[in-house]
C-alpha positions as CSV (number, residue, x, y, z in Angstrom):
1,M,-30.0,22.3,15.5
2,K,-29.2,19.0,17.3
3,R,-29.6,17.2,14.0
4,M,-27.1,19.5,12.3
5,I,-24.6,19.0,15.1
6,A,-25.0,15.2,14.8
7,C,-24.5,15.4,11.1
8,L,-21.4,17.5,11.5
9,L,-20.0,15.1,14.1
10,F,-20.7,12.1,11.9
11,A,-19.1,13.8,8.9
12,S,-16.0,14.6,10.9
13,L,-15.6,11.0,12.1
14,T,-16.3,9.4,8.8
15,P,-12.7,9.7,7.5
16,A,-11.3,8.2,10.7
17,L,-13.8,5.3,10.5
18,A,-12.9,4.8,6.8
19,T,-9.2,4.6,7.5
20,A,-9.4,2.6,10.8
21,D,-9.1,-0.7,8.9
22,G,-6.8,0.6,6.2
23,A,-9.4,0.0,3.5
24,T,-9.1,3.5,2.1
25,E,-5.4,3.9,2.8
26,I,-3.8,6.4,0.4
27,I,-0.5,5.3,-1.2
28,A,1.9,8.1,-1.5
29,S,3.5,8.8,-4.8
30,P,7.3,8.7,-4.9
31,S,9.0,11.9,-3.9
32,C,11.9,11.5,-6.3
33,K,13.2,14.6,-8.0
34,K,13.1,14.1,-11.8
35,P,16.2,15.6,-13.5
36,V,15.6,18.6,-15.8
37,Q,16.9,17.7,-19.3
38,R,19.0,20.3,-20.9
39,N,19.7,20.7,-24.6
40,V,23.3,19.6,-24.1
41,V,24.0,15.9,-24.8
42,R,27.2,14.7,-23.2
43,K,29.6,12.1,-24.6
44,A,29.5,8.6,-23.1
45,D,32.9,9.1,-21.5
46,D,31.8,12.3,-19.8
47,P,28.9,11.4,-17.5
48,G,28.6,14.9,-15.9
49,E,26.1,16.2,-13.4
50,F,23.0,15.3,-15.5
51,D,23.9,11.6,-15.6
52,E,24.4,11.7,-11.8
53,Q,21.0,13.1,-11.4
54,I,19.5,10.4,-13.6
55,D,21.2,7.8,-11.5
56,Q,19.9,9.4,-8.3
57,Y,16.4,9.5,-9.8
58,K,16.6,5.9,-10.9
59,N,17.8,4.8,-7.4
60,C,15.1,6.8,-5.7
61,I,12.4,5.2,-7.9
62,Q,13.9,1.7,-7.4
63,A,13.8,2.3,-3.6
64,Y,10.1,3.3,-3.8
65,V,9.3,0.3,-5.9
66,D,11.1,-2.0,-3.5
67,E,9.2,-0.5,-0.5
68,Q,5.8,-0.9,-2.2
69,T,6.6,-4.4,-3.2
70,K,7.6,-5.2,0.4
71,L,4.3,-3.7,1.6
72,S,2.2,-5.6,-1.0
73,K,3.8,-8.9,0.1
74,Q,2.9,-8.1,3.7
75,H,-0.7,-7.5,2.6
76,I,-0.8,-10.7,0.6
77,D,0.7,-12.7,3.5
78,A,-2.0,-11.2,5.9
79,A,-4.7,-12.1,3.4
80,N,-3.4,-15.7,3.0
81,T,-3.2,-16.1,6.8
82,A,-6.8,-14.9,7.1
83,I,-7.9,-17.4,4.4
84,A,-6.0,-20.2,6.2
85,D,-7.7,-19.3,9.5
86,L,-11.1,-19.4,7.8
87,N,-10.4,-22.7,6.2
88,T,-9.3,-24.2,9.5
89,F,-12.4,-22.9,11.2
90,I,-14.7,-24.3,8.5
91,S,-13.0,-27.7,8.6
92,K,-13.5,-27.9,12.4
93,V,-17.1,-26.9,12.1
94,N,-17.7,-29.5,9.4
95,E,-16.0,-32.2,11.5
96,Q,-18.2,-31.4,14.5
97,R,-21.3,-31.4,12.3
98,Q,-20.3,-34.8,10.9
99,K,-19.8,-36.2,14.4
100,V,-23.3,-34.9,15.5
101,G,-24.8,-36.3,12.3
102,D,-23.4,-39.8,12.8
């Protein structure tokens, strides 16, 4: 019984542990409403409601893409900062080892 409770507790905490560092973060799909195409094709000089819906959909998708691009740049910047920190640390360690070795 204690073993089953421990397993259930571990199972309930696993998703929290998996997302604590963002490694399994789920990216939301865009919530943009796609226009419903009707059988009516309008003239170029009469945009109408359907063309307005297309523009709204396009703008919504573009906003989603811009936000995802911004987030990806933040992740890349964080990764580059981590790499720079690692390189600085390793350089200092190597310098200290050379001084000891001389």
